[in-house]
N, C-alpha and C positions, 0 to 999 in steps of 0.2 A: 102943352104938356101939363100947365100948373090943373086945369079943368080935368084931364085925365087922371092925375093923381088924386086927386081930390075925390073923384066918382070911384077910382079903385079903392082909396081909403072907405068909404060909405059902402060899399059892397062887402070890403073885409070884415067891418064892425056889423053889418047884416047876416052874413052868415054866422058870425059867432055868435051871437044873441038871439035868432030866432031859429024857428025849427025843432028836430030832435037831437042837435049836436049839441049836447052838454058837456061843457070842458071840464068840469069839475069829476065826472063819470070818469074819464081817460084815468085819472089819478086815485081813485078808489081803492080801497083795501085789499078787495076781492082782485081788483086787475093787478094792483102791486104783487099780491100772493101767484097769481097765476104767471107772471114776467118772471118772477123768481124761479119758480118751479121749471118754466120752459128752458132757461138758460142753466139752469144748474144740475138738473136732471134730463130732460129731453133731447137738450142739443149734445149733451156729453157721449162720446162714442162709445158703444155699449160693452166693448172691450176694457173700456177704463171705468167703467161703474163697479162699485163694492159688488163683489158677488156676482160678477158678470160673466163673462165667456170662459172663465178660468184661464188655462195656459193661453187662449187665443191673445195675440199681440194686435195693437192698434194698426200696423205696416199690415198683418194679413188682412185682417178685417177689410181695410181700405182698398187692398189691393184685389181681394176678390168681389167687391162691390163695382169697381171701375172695370175689371175683366168681365164680368156678368152683365152689366146693366151700362155703367157708366160709359164705356168707350163706345159701343155700338150706338148707345143715345146720343152723344157728342159728334159721332160720325155722321149721323142722318141729319141732326141739327144744322151741322154745318152744310152738309150737301144741300137742303132746303134753303138755308140761306142764299147759298153762292147761286143756285137757279133762279132763285127769285131776282137778286140784285141784277143779275146778268139780263134778264128779260126786262126787268124796268129800267134798266139803264139803254137797251136798245130802243125801247119805244118811246122814253124820254127824248133820244136823238132825234126822231122822227117828229115828236110834238113841240118839243123846244124852240125850233126854229120857225114852225109856224106859229106858234103864241108871241113871239117876239116881234112887238109891232115896227121896230126900225130896220128888219129883216123881211118880214111879210108885208110888204108895200110894194107900190108900182114901180118907185124910184128908192131903192134900198141905199141908206148912208147917204143920200144926195146933199150937196153943198147947202148951207143954211141961206145961201142966196138966191136959191132956185125960188123963183116965185109961185106960191101955191102949194108945190109938193103935195099934189093928190095922191092917196093912198090906192085910191081904186075900190071901186065896189065889189070885185071878186077878190081881190086879198082880204079886203075888210071882213067880208064873209068868213074866208079860211081862217084867218087870224082868229075872229072871234069865236068861231066853231071850237078851235083848238082850245082856247081858252077856257070855255065853258065845259068841253070834255075834260080838261085836267080837273076842273074843279070837282065834278062828278066821281073822277075816278079817286079823287082823295077824300072827299067828303064822307066816304061810307068805310066805317072800321074795317081791319082785317079780319076783326072775328066774325063781323057780321057777312062779307064776302066769304069766307071759310064755310060758313052756316049753309049759305045759298050753293057754293060749288058742290060741298058734301052730298045735298040733295040731289044734284045733277049728276056728279061723278061718281059716287060712292066712296065708301072708305078706301082711301090711298094717302099717298103723300101728295098727289097732285093738287088737291084743295088749298092747302098750306101753301104750295108755291104757288100758284095761281093766286090766292088771295094776296099773299105777300107782295105779288109782282104787280098787281093792278092798283092796290094802293100806293107803293113807291114810285110808279110811272107818274101819277097825277103830282107827286112832291116833288121828285127830280124835275119831270117837264117844268112845273112852276118856277122851280129854283133855277133851272137851265135857262129860261126865257127870261127872268128879271135880270140873271147875269149878262146875258147878250144886250140887254137894252141899257144897262149900266154902263157898259164899255165906254171909253171915250172916243167921242166920234171923230176927233181931228184924224187919225191915220186912216179911218175905215172912209171918210169922207176925200181925202185926197185920192186914195186908190180910185174912188168910183170916178173921180176927174178925170183921171187918167186913163179912164176906159174899161176898167176891170168890171166883169160881168157880176152878177148877183153868186152864182157858183164859186167864182175865183176867190172873191172877197171873205163868203163864209168859211171856204177850206184852207186859205194861206192867211188869214187874218182873225176872221172871229174864232176860229177853233183853236189855235195856239193862245190867243190871249184870254179866252173863257176856261181852257182844258184845265188849269193849277185851280180854281175855284170849283168848277163842277168836279173835280176828283175829289176834293175836300166834300161836297155833298153826296158823293157817291160812298164815299167809305164811311162816313155817317151813316147814312141809310143802311149800309151794310150792319153796322153795329146793332142796329134797331132790328134788322131781320133776324139776326140772330138770337136776339133777346124776345121778339115775337114768334119764332120758329119755336122756341122753348115752351111759350105760354100755347099755341095752336096744338103743340102736342097733348095737351090736355083733352082735344078732341077725340082721341084717338090714334093719332100718329106717333109710331113708336120711335119718338124723339125723346129729347131731357125731360121736357114735359110730361110725357106718358109717365116715366118712370118716377119723377117727382110725385105726380100725383098718386101712384100707385102707393110709393113710400107713405104720402100723407094719409092715405085709406087706411094703412094698416098701423097709423099712428108710429111710424118708425122715423121720428123728426130728427135722428143723427144721422141717418141715411139721406134724408130729403137735404140736409144741410150740406151734404158733401157734392149731391147732384148739383145743387145750386151752384156751389163753388166753381165746379166744372165748366157750368155755363159762362161763370165770369172768367174764366180761362180763354174760352172763346173768343170773346169780346176784347179780352186785353191782348191777344194776337192780331186780332182784326186791326186794332188802333196801332199796335206796332207795324203792321204792313202799310198802314195809311199812312205814317207818318215817314216810312221808308221811301215810299212812292212819291210822295208829295217834296222830298227833299231829293230825291234823285231828279225829278222834272225842274226843280229850282237850278239844280246844277246844271242841266241841258239846256235851258234858257239864259 
């Protein structure tokens, strides 16, 4: 840990003192003036500006924007995120057990006293292949997956859905496998010594023990899917990102700020749903 902190500190110093990143340029008079203009003028809703929309009120302006673009963008963003996380969760439910080395072995959860405890060549190959696949899935960013899928599938919502699903399947599968490997081995070994099969242990012991942690990861990645679905909308999918990019192109930063706030509302609702689901699970167990 000491050497890790030292190396990290040296990297920070190097990043701030080399290359084209000039710290003083961030606080130049020109940038400060641009920031003041952006906050005091560009972000102010049009009806609230002096000499703006006349008798138009902020409420009607916001309602029109939400009705014309915000509501449809939020719905499309939410649908993309939900489809993506469901597909990712289903794929990770298959890959995570194969990647867990204490489950994907010839004698799963065998007692520590069992001599040798060979994993078996076939199980080593299956587990290793699953772990390599999980690395490949999450190594490519969602944006790159989306570009590749756009070339194959054409402009629609599916490139965004599949790009998010592929990337998050790799992440959820990795986290799920590590969760299974970090389970307390005592109860699982006791079931094995009583003659429980691999499937029985997985369904009746591993799943209930790993589910709370997996749900935490699942809903966290759902929040990420909402954010990334907004960004991927800038590729042409009519989500919040599409309308945010459209407002930015017209330099209507007040509209852009409201649309960004709608995306934050979806993330907040996802966080509340996550907390409620995990609380209900804790009460049930």
